[in-house]
C-alpha distance (Angstrom), angle and dihedral (degrees) to the residues before:
residue distance angle dihedral
M1 . . .
S2 3.77 . .
F3 3.76 127.6 .
Y4 3.79 123.0 -151.7
V5 3.78 132.8 -156.4
Y6 3.78 113.1 -159.2
I7 3.78 143.8 178.8
L8 3.79 120.0 -145.3
R9 3.77 127.2 -160.8
C10 3.79 107.5 -142.3
A11 3.80 126.1 -148.0
D12 3.83 89.8 -101.9
D13 3.85 89.3 55.0
T14 3.80 94.2 -108.1
L15 3.79 121.1 132.4
Y16 3.80 126.6 -123.6
T17 3.81 124.8 -167.0
G18 3.79 124.5 -159.4
W19 3.79 145.1 142.5
T20 3.80 133.2 -124.4
T21 3.80 144.9 159.4
D22 3.82 92.9 -129.0
L23 3.79 112.6 40.4
E24 3.80 97.6 -176.4
A25 3.81 93.7 49.8
R26 3.79 91.7 45.3
V27 3.80 93.1 53.0
Q28 3.80 89.4 48.7
A29 3.81 89.0 51.8
H30 3.80 91.2 50.6
N31 3.80 90.9 50.0
A32 3.81 91.4 47.0
G33 3.79 90.3 54.9
T34 3.81 93.8 -111.9
G35 3.81 97.2 99.9
A36 3.79 122.4 81.7
K37 3.78 120.8 -18.2
Y38 3.82 88.9 -121.4
T39 3.80 94.2 60.6
R40 3.83 98.0 43.7
G41 3.78 95.2 90.7
R42 3.79 94.6 33.3
V43 3.81 103.2 64.3
P44 2.90 141.5 174.8
V45 3.78 98.1 55.8
K46 3.79 127.8 -174.1
V47 3.80 130.2 -159.4
V48 3.80 108.8 -116.6
Y49 3.82 97.7 168.4
S50 3.79 138.6 14.8
E51 3.76 138.7 166.4
E52 3.80 132.6 -172.8
H53 3.82 125.3 -126.7
P54 3.81 131.9 -171.6
S55 3.82 96.8 -132.6
K56 3.78 142.6 28.3
V57 3.80 89.8 -118.7
A58 3.81 92.1 55.1
A59 3.81 91.6 46.4
T60 3.79 95.7 48.4
Q61 3.81 91.7 46.3
R62 3.80 90.5 51.3
E63 3.82 90.9 46.0
W64 3.80 89.3 54.4
A65 3.82 91.4 47.7
I66 3.82 91.9 51.0
K67 3.80 91.2 47.8
Q68 3.82 88.1 57.5
L69 3.82 91.4 58.4
S70 3.77 122.9 96.9
R71 3.79 119.6 -110.5
Q72 3.81 89.3 -104.0
E73 3.80 91.6 52.9
K74 3.82 90.8 49.0
L75 3.81 90.2 50.0
A76 3.80 89.3 51.0
L77 3.81 88.9 54.4
T78 3.80 90.8 53.7
K79 3.80 91.2 55.4
Q80 3.84 95.6 56.2
């Protein structure tokens, strides 16, 4: 099983970071309003960055690390 860390760009131009085992289904859930509370009023969302990890621990640690970055640093990640 693969684990994914992702960054979404919301309709209001904010960024949201999360992790999942099924990236496509998770994005669909966000856009349907059943994803995270944060994204419910900010649809549609679009994946602007993702990376794959071998374990849940690795993915959640990376998610936390990305959440500590500034907006500018997150935007720099999306341009790689």
